[in-house]
C-alpha positions as CSV (number, residue, x, y, z in Angstrom):
1,M,160.1,54.8,68.9
2,A,159.9,51.1,69.0
3,M,156.7,49.4,69.6
4,K,155.7,45.9,70.1
5,F,152.6,43.7,71.2
6,A,151.7,41.0,73.0
7,K,147.9,39.6,73.2
8,I,146.2,37.6,75.4
9,L,144.4,34.2,73.9
10,D,141.9,32.2,75.2
11,G,143.1,28.9,75.5
12,N,141.5,25.7,75.5
13,L,140.0,24.6,79.0
14,G,139.7,27.7,80.1
15,G,143.5,28.9,79.6
16,F,145.1,31.9,78.4
17,G,148.2,31.7,75.9
18,L,150.3,34.6,74.9
19,E,151.4,35.8,71.2
20,Y,153.8,38.6,71.3
21,D,156.6,39.8,68.8
22,N,159.9,38.5,69.4
23,T,163.2,40.6,68.2
24,L,163.1,39.3,64.5
25,G,159.5,40.5,63.7
26,K,158.2,37.0,64.3
27,K,155.3,36.1,66.7
28,N,156.2,33.7,69.8
29,T,153.3,31.7,71.8
30,M,153.8,30.1,75.2
31,R,150.5,29.1,77.5
32,L,150.2,31.2,80.8
33,D,149.4,29.7,84.2
34,A,146.7,31.9,84.8
35,L,143.1,31.6,85.6
36,T,141.8,34.4,84.8
37,Y,142.4,37.7,82.7
38,E,143.8,40.0,84.7
39,A,145.9,37.3,85.8
40,A,147.4,36.1,82.4
41,I,148.0,40.1,81.7
42,S,150.0,40.4,84.6
43,E,151.9,36.9,84.2
44,A,152.7,38.1,80.4
45,R,153.8,41.6,81.7
46,S,156.1,39.9,84.2
47,F,157.5,37.3,81.6
48,L,158.2,40.3,79.1
49,G,159.6,42.3,81.4
50,I,157.7,45.2,80.9
51,D,157.5,48.0,84.0
52,A,154.5,50.5,84.5
53,N,155.0,52.6,81.8
54,D,154.9,49.7,79.5
55,H,159.0,49.4,78.3
56,D,160.9,46.7,79.0
57,P,164.2,46.8,79.9
58,E,165.7,47.5,76.4
59,G,163.3,50.6,76.4
60,V,160.9,49.5,73.9
61,V,157.1,49.9,74.3
62,W,154.8,47.8,74.5
63,H,150.7,47.1,74.2
64,V,149.2,44.5,75.8
65,E,145.8,43.4,75.3
């Protein structure tokens, strides 16, 4: 079973970033528009299409930390 990882990063000036695996085995990064860690996790899960069972639409299991 395939597994991918996403990591919430502390951004500059109090924001958050996201580092996540792409389909080529590389890392992508982006800035999140969230003010709290919990909101950052929620935004990351929504962006990546992760459901309540930690799967994306292709059935890949994600671990978000």
